[in-house]
N, C-alpha and C positions, 0 to 999 in steps of 0.2 A: 550362616554359622556353621562351622566345622566341628562336628561332634567327635569325640574320641570313644573308643569302645574298649571295655574290659568285660570280663565274664560278669554278667548281671549287673552292669553298670554302663551307662552312657553319660557323658559329660562334656563340658567345655571350660577352657580356661582363657583368661585374656593373655595379652602378650607378656605380661609379668609372671605368669603361672598361677595367679589367683583364680580359684574356682568361681565360675559365674553361672553355671547352670549344671544340674545333675538329676539323674533319675536312677534309682535303685530297683532291681527286680529279681531278688533271689529266687531259686528253685526251692518250692516248699513241698512238693510231692512229685511223683512221676507225672510229667507233662503238665505241670502247674507251676507258674511263676507269680510271685506277689509284688505288684507295684506298691512298694511300702514307703517310698520317699520321693518326693519331687521338689526340687530347689532351683529357684531362679533369683539372681541378684536383683536387688531393688532397682538397680539402674536399668535394667532391661525389662521389667515388668510391663504389661500392656502390649508387648510385641508379638505375642504368640509363641514364645519360646517353649513354655510348658506343653502347649499343644504339639509342637514338633518332637518334643521329647517322648510324648506318649506314642506318637506315630511311628517314631523310631523303634521303640520297643515292639510295636505290633509288627513291623516290617522284619524285625529279627526273630520273633517267636512264632509267628503265624506259619511259616513255611516248615516249621519243625512240628506242627501239630499241638502246640502248647495252648492250654487255656491260661487265662489271667485272673488272678485274685486282686482285688483293690483295697488294701488297708490304708493306702494314702487318701486323704479327702478330696484332693485335687483330682486323682485319677478316677475316684468313685463318681464324682460329678461330671468329669469328662465322658466317661462311659454311659452315664445316664442321659447326657445330651447327644450321644452318637449311637442311636438304636441299631445302625447298620452294622455295628461290631458286637452286638449282643450275643452272637455265637461264639465269640471269643471268651466271654466271661464264664468263670466257673459257676456251676449251678448249685 
């Protein structure tokens, strides 16, 4: 899946331009982003798309030295099940 990138947003659309996957991560403080929304169209669920979205955010913010806050329930669960990324989460 090819993700498109905008500031604080990574997403994908189908051929018709319909939104099929999205993650939002606005900057909420100096060097802190908040993953506040994750969406995957029901037709794609169970294919690991949300996991790829979170990993795409990590790839974007980690080199910048940003920490991650997780107000999105999926993102919170994801980071809980991936302790190897605990150093990225805001304390």
